[in-house]
VEXSEMAR-845961 format. One record per residue: x, y negated, z negated of N, C-alpha, C in turn. Coordinates in steps of 0.02 Angstrom, whole numbers, plus 50000, padded with zeros to 5 digits. Each point is the difference from the previous one (the first is absolute). Layout:
% residues N
XYZXYZXYZ/...
This chain:
% residues 380
579405510251524499695004849981499614996349956/499405002849996499324995349952500095003249924/499844997949961499835000749922499235002850014/499865001349915499445002549991499645005649997/499495002750010499855005050014499665002250075/499964997350032499905002250073500405007250015/499655000550074500575006850024500474998050031/500064994850009500664997050050500504997849933/499764999549931500454997449945500535005750001/500484996549964500495007549961499655005249972/499474995849951499915006249944499345002450041/499614997950036499455004450043500345003450045/500745000150034500365005250021500015004749966/500345000449942500275004249946499275003749987/499404996049982499565005349980499675004750063/499954996050078499995004150035500515008250008/500734997249988500495008049990499795002949949/499624999349941499975003349943499425003750021/499604997450035499335003249997499745004050072/500544998550049499945003850051500055005449994/499855006350051500385004950001500565001950045/500555004249967500605002050003500084999750068/499495004950024499885000250077500064994550048/499294994449986499984994450035500684996949995/500245000149948500664997649982500804999450048/499905006549994500545003850048499954999050084/499355000349995499774999250076500114991950029/499904997149964500064991049996500884999550028/500375003549950500635000349993500295002750072/499665005250019500335002750060500094993050053/499114998549998499804996850057500644993750008/500234998049929500094991649997500845002650021/500365008149985500775002150012500024999350074/499375002450038500055002450053500124992350058/499594994849963500084994350044500564995649972/500185001149945500844998349998500365002150043/500175005049997500455004850041500024999850093/499204998450025500034997050053500144994850005/500054994349944500204994250037500765000049979/500255003949944500835000250002500125003050061/499895003950042500115001950052499924995450051/499684998150014499794993650061499355003050042/499735006249967499345002050048499304995949987/500004996649935499564994049993500164994150033/499754998550048500224991850022499514997649971/499544997949952499924995449950499715000949928/500354997349963499935001049930499194997849986/499745004449942499325000549979499605004650009/499505001549967499395004850028499324995350009/500094998750087499634995250013499515006950005/499344996150026499455006050031500054998650088/500005005250048499934999150063499184997250016/499944998650055499394996850020499545008450011/499614998849941499535007849991499695001050093/499534995350016499735002750047500345001550070/500574997850007500695001750046500245004149977/499905005349941500575003749977499535008650018/499244996250004499525006349994499925001250063/500074993350033499865000850085500675004750039/500455000049960500645000450032500015008249985/499825001249948499995006649972499435006950048/499524995549994499475001550047500295000950074/500234996550044500294999550046500495005950031/500515002749946500505003649993499585006550005/499365000949945499755005450009499565003350080/499704993550018499845000450077500575003850041/500474996349999500475000950038500315008449996/499995001049962500165009549958499465003850043/499354999349982499505004550014499714998250074/500154994550048500154999750064500455005350028/500624998649981500655006750000499575006749989/499885001249948499805006449981499435001150049/499494996550013499565001350043500005002450080/500744998450016500205000350077500065007950021/500245003349950499835008950036499675001850000/499304997149983499335004149995499554994850029/500154995750045499604996850046500204999750063/499955002350041500375000350090499654995150035/499574995149970499824993650057500544995749990/500104997050067500374996150019499644992450041/500604997749994499764990750056500674999050019/499985000350088500604998850012500575004449994/499995004749989500315006149969500345000149938/499614995849971500384999349917499445003249957/500115001549929499595002549961499434992749986/499255002749988499694994949991500244996549910/500475003949961500174997449933500544997750002/500484997450055500704997550010499874993349977/499464995850047499924993949966499814997449928/499655004349979499794998949922500465003249965/500565003950003500595001149968500354993050007/500134998450046500554995750016499804992449964/499654999050012499544994449964499974998049923/499815008249966499945002349921500594999249987/500665002050022500574998749986500254992650006/499854997750048500134991749997499714993949957/499285001149996499854996949939500065003749941/500215006250012500345001249913500584997449979/500484999050032500434997349996500164992350001/499704997050036499584992650004499844997849930/499395002349986499755000949950500334998549941/500405006549980500334999649943500674995449989/500284997050047500304994750012499794995449975/499454997050017499854994749985499494998649955/499685005749968500045001349921500534997649954/500485002350025500684998949941500264992649999/500004997650064500044993450012499644994249971/499105001549991499774994949976500115001249943/500115004449946500025000649928500524998049991/500834996150031500414995749972499854994650023/499554996550026499764992950016500114997349917/500154992550032500324994749927499454995350004/499844998150075499494994949986499455002350045/499244997249989499445001550043499505006849981/500345003049956499995007249990499185002849997/499684995949988499294999750033499904999850071/500084995650034499945000350051500395007550054/500505001549977500275004850023499655006449987/499675000549940499685004449994499325002650042/499534994050004499674996350050500095004450064/500544998150035500214999350059500385008550013/500045002349946500065006650021499485004949967/499604997349976499335004250009499685000950046/499964992950045499694998750087500545005950041/500404999449978500505003950053499685006849996/500055003849945499685005549974499345003150034/499684993750005499265003450005500065000050079/500294995950038500004999250069500425009250027/500594996749951500285008850037499715007849958/499484997049982499665006449988499555001550038/499594992850010499575003350073500285001550073/500664998450021500425002350038500255007550026/500155002149934500135006649978499455005349998/499474997349970499465001750013499555002950065/500094994250051499795001950049500285003150046/500555002149997500615000950031500005008549999/499995002649935499835005149974499395004850020/499304995050000499495002350000499824999250081/500374997150054499875001850069500765005350016/500325001349939500265006750039499755006749976/499564998749940499505006349981499495001450070/499904994850002499465000950057500335001050074/500545000450031500495000850055499794993050036/500074996049984499634993750047500774995650001/500014994950047500304994849991499954995249969/500514998949966499954994349944500034992250044/500634999250025500364995550031499634997950065/499874995450036500034997950077499315003750017/499635004949970499415000750007499314995449998/499855000350081499354993849997499385004949992/499775006249962499335002050017499514996749972/499494998750015499314997949967499805005649938/500345006049982499945004549949499934994249943/499605000949961499734996049907500595001749965/500485007850018500574999349936500574997450025/500055000350075500394994350019500044993149999/499464998650002499884992649972500284999449943/499865002249951500305000249938500835000149999/500285003450016500575002050009500114992950034/499964998550047500244994850028499914990549965/499515002349975499834994149925500544999149971/500225006049959500385000049959500744998650031/500244999250062500574998350018499954991450018/499574998949998499794991350013500324997649937/500315003449952500104996549918500855000450011/500235001050044500625002250001500194994050012/500114996150044500144991049993500114998949923/499494998549970499794999849925500675003149961/500085006450008500375001949974500954997150023/499994998250032500504994250043500124996449939/499684995649999500094993149977499794999049913/499645006649976500285003149928500675001150000/500325002950023500705002450006500374992950002/499874998050062500344992949999499994993949953/499395000049965499944996749951500245001449922/500065007749984500515002749950500474998050019/500304999750068500834999350009500054992249970/499684994250039499924993249965500164998749908/499645003949988499805000349931500565000949964/500395007750016500565000649973500854997650026/499814995750051500594996350035500294995349968/499664994649946500164997249944500235001849932/499935006749989500125001149950500475004149966/500305003349963500675004649995499805003449942/500025007750038499895005849981500515003449963/500035001449938500735002849994500434996649991/500475003950018500844997350031499924998750062/500594996350039500045000750073499715003650030/500495004849987499755005850047499235001850014/499755001649941499265002850004499784991450055/500174995649972499664993650045500085002550073/500504998150028499985003550060499805004950023/499875006349961499555004950032499374995650000/499714998949955499314997950002499804995750057/500484993350008500064995550052500245002150055/500325003650023500175003250058499495005450044/500045004149944499535004650013499084998650001/499844994749992499514999350011499864996750079/500594994250009500305000050057499595003850080/500575006549992500025002750031499295002449996/499635005149952499225002950010499514994150019/500164995449999499474993650023500215002150077/500554996950006500225002850081499795005550046/500115005449942499765008950022499084998250016/499624993649945499285002950026499784994250052/500524996050006499994994750054499875003050070/500395004749999500205004850069499205004250014/499835003149950499485003350012499444998050053/499724993050002499374999150035500614999550081/500444998450008500385001150062499995007150011/499945005249974499775006250038499574999750022/499374995849997499325001150039500314995350063/500154992649981500014995250069500635000950059/500395003849986500675001050041500035007050017/499595005050003499995005149980499515001450101/499995005350009499755002550071499184996249995/499834995850002499264996650004499695001850055/499365001650001499405005750053499785003249970/499365000850031499585006749969500185005850031/500025007349974500225006050024499605005549946/499785006350046499745003849962500335005649971/499925002649940500475005049985499675005849970/500125004649974499665004649970500095000849923/499455001349945500194998649943500075007749970/500095000449937500195008749969499475004750011/499444997550012499115003150000500015002050087/500274995450049499925000950066499594996550031/499794992449962499404996950045500804993350010/499734997950058500174995050049500034993049939/500314996549999500094993549954500374994250049/499804994050010500264996550026500664993549933/500275001150020500504996649974500384992250032/500134996549944500014990750047500774998949970/500665001450005500554999249993500395004449977/500634998649968500175006749991500644998649956/500415003649973500654998949972500714998650050/499965004650046500684998750057500044996050029/500504996750017500044991750052500425005250060/499624996850059500355006650070499605004550006/499855002349956499725008649981499385001049966/499534997549985499694999349964499865008049951/499825004350053500055007749946500575002350008/500644997849986500515003250029500135003949945/500375006850004500005007749963500394995649928/500035002649947500194996749919500415005750007/500474994949944500595002949962499605005549948/500405006149977499755004149949499934994749947/499435004249952499624994349950500044995450016/500494993150016499664995049985499614998550066/500025002950066499514997550042500334995650048/500354996549987500184992950026500235004550086/499884993750037500085001550064500835002150047/499905004750018500645002150032500175000350091/499314995150004500064998450081499754993150015/500054994849965499724994649984500274996149933/499904993649983499944997249955499645000849943/500134997649941499615001649938499854995749932/499734996550018499974994149922500015003749958/499705005149980500035002249921500635001949996/500635000150029500595001649960500314992449966/499894994050025499984994949971499475001049921/499484999650019499725000949956500105005549941/500405004250008500225004349955500634999549970/500194995950035500894997749973499564993849949/499774994450024500064995149934499295004149947/499735003450017499404998849942500525003749946/500455003750002500275006449959500634997149972/500194997450047500684993449975500074999949935/499534999349952500004996349925500255007049982/499705005250018500225007449954500745000450012/500164999850077500874999149978500204996549963/500104992449992500034997149953500005001449935/499375001649992500105001249918500355008549988/500025004250039500615004049988500774998150006/500064996050032500704998150010500134998049931/499374994649977500234995149940500255005749938/499455006849994500145003149960500695002949989/500265001950066500555001950007500594995149983/500004994750013500354995649975499974998449936/499645001449978499834998449910500405007049961/499875005350036500205005849984500985000349992/500124999550062500704996350013500214998049963/499934992949994499864994249947500325002849927/499645004049975500125002349915500565004150007/500535000050065500555005149991500444997350041/499984991550022500404997950075499824990849967/500464998649959500284992949979499694993850049/500255002650058499954995650063499184999150016/499675003249990499274999450013499444997749947/500314999349946499694998149938499924993950023/500104995950034499744992549989499355000250068/499474997249965499495001350035500034995150078/500464997250008500124996050060500235004850045/500475003149988500355006550053499395003350026/499525003249951499565002250017499424998250054/499684994949961499744996450031500294997550085/500504999550015500494998250063499775007750040/500245003549968499755007450068499495002349997/499564999449946499294998250033499644995950037/500324993750017499784994550043500305000850081/500735004750001500175002650061499845006050009/499735003449968499525005650032499344997750010/499774996249983499354995950033500054997050060/500444998749997500224995550075500115005450039/500475004549993499925004050040499565005450021/499655001349959499044999850012499824996550038/499854994149998499624995650053500234999850065/500705000750003500435000850055499645005850044/499945006949964499815005950018499244998750023/499584998549979499484996650003499844996950059/500224992250012500044997350053500185002350073/500485005850001500205002650041499375006650016/499845001649955499385005750011499434996050039/499944994049987499244994950036500425000650064/500464997149997500244998550083500105006450052/500095005749975500135004450020499245003250037/499244998049952499675006449994499674993450047/500174992950000499654995750050500205000450076/500705002950000500135001150070499645009850030/499625002049965499755002650006500375008349999/500495000049969500695003649991499795005149928/500085007750007500175003549952500424998349939/499525000349934500754999049956500565007150001/499755004850035500335005849994500585001250061/499764995550048500384999650065500294993149999/500564993949969500314995050010500564997050042/499744994550050500575001150032500364994949972/500764998950038500504997549976499894993549962/499544995950014499854993749981499725000649927/499635005349995499605001349931500565003849969/500155002050010500715004749953500464992949971/500264996650047500374995449987499684994349954/499325000649989499554995349946499995003049952/499985005149998499755006449940500834999749964/500605000750048500715001449957500214992449979/499704994850024500304993449975499584997749933/499415002149991499585001649927500295002149982/500255006849997500405003249946500514998949994/500464998450030500814995749995499924994949957/499664995050022499744993249963499895001649919/499415005549997500155000949927500415003649973/500325004050025500575004349956500594993849987/500134995550079500454993949971499904998049933/499524996150008499604997149913500065003249962/499835005649978500205004749939500614999949989/500405002050055500755001949983500254993849968/499814991750017500164995149980499674999549934/499585001549989499584997849941500325007349930/500395004150021500295004649968500754999149980/500324997050054500564996349969500014993549967/499684996950001499914993849977499835003549915/499425004549990499765001649948500725003649962/500465004650049500715003549951500384994149993/500034996150019500674994649993499724994549934/499214999549974499784994349955499715006549937/500095006250017500085005849921500294998749966/499824998049941500335001249937500495005349998/500535000249975500525008849970499645001849948/499885006950003499735006249982500274999249911/499634998049957499984999649916499795005449982/499585003150014499645004549963499284997249988/499934992649995499424997549974499425003250019/499834999050070499435001950024499955006950013/500455004749994499795007250004499665001849911/500364997349961499754998849919499104997349982/499834996150054499494996349994499405005350028/500375004450070499675004650021499665006949949/500415000249972499975004249950499724998549942/500014995649972499694995949964499105000649993/500004998350078499215000550023499835007650004/500455006050021499785004550007499785004249939/500404997749934499975002849960499684997149937/499554995350023499394994449955499865005649944/499924997649949499505001949958499594995149957/499335002249985499504997349969500154996549922/499934995449987500114995349913499715007049951/499375001850017499825003049956500195007950011/500155003649960500265006250009499275004650022/500505005550039499145004950025499945005649931/499455001250007499755006849935499945005650046/
């Protein structure tokens, strides 16, 4: 701490406490106490009040609002496309982008190197994502097909132009993954979450172009929500382009569907973040998990299991097989992925238990001290 009379000096801080309103000081104290308690419980993955990437946070919140508004619109709008409400796709994309953008905003806030580069890449990702969600919502409102629509209508041309930037979004995400790959963020467990989560999400985005390339090719005529005939080219399904969709997800029940692998990869990072938070919470009460190497091993093996499930979903879809109706080979592959992850986690837990120091109360005392933190300057 510096001397002198600046705002960050001892004297300056004392003057700030002396002149600040009592309510403001109490509010700051409450926020600080909540942060410390979260850290002590393990729910805070990293320490410090870093600011999340603001454009991604704004977009994430906006997408969540879009998703909720789309769901609320379904009972009041009876228009359908291929048997589904016109608002289902907007709701799905809204929730998906909300979850991923907020995860990416958290990740970029904790980079230790090339932070400006990360901010620029995150902003570019947010801009492209906003355009993608925007045209999907607009198409839903118009009752028109968004994907695979070959109409010469000016509105559809704008929609299709926005989709041309999907490969750029993939490259931006891959660039973020490369930048993060060679730096440590937080402890080993958090670093594992970031690295493996970005690998999964990049693979998930990589699956998106194959939805078009391996799906049912060729032109066909379909009817939009306004009763107009539209020429579509390609489809989501493999083997049955317009197969009946599963409830809510819309994944084909009569053919393969690359959207399954796309979903598993894209949202694997949220699974790993939730797992790391759970491990941190348990670590505050179990000594054998306090070593971040043990928590990182659990995260890694879980990610390996997710990669196996992702690869199996790709293989299953390419064979034209519905995710809802796996054959013996698919079930064996899914089972092998889960068992490999479970075995690795069990081994990591066993090693952590053996290496854990005996409980002497010191760790609990540290947690209590953090939770009961009091400022050096008494509150008024």
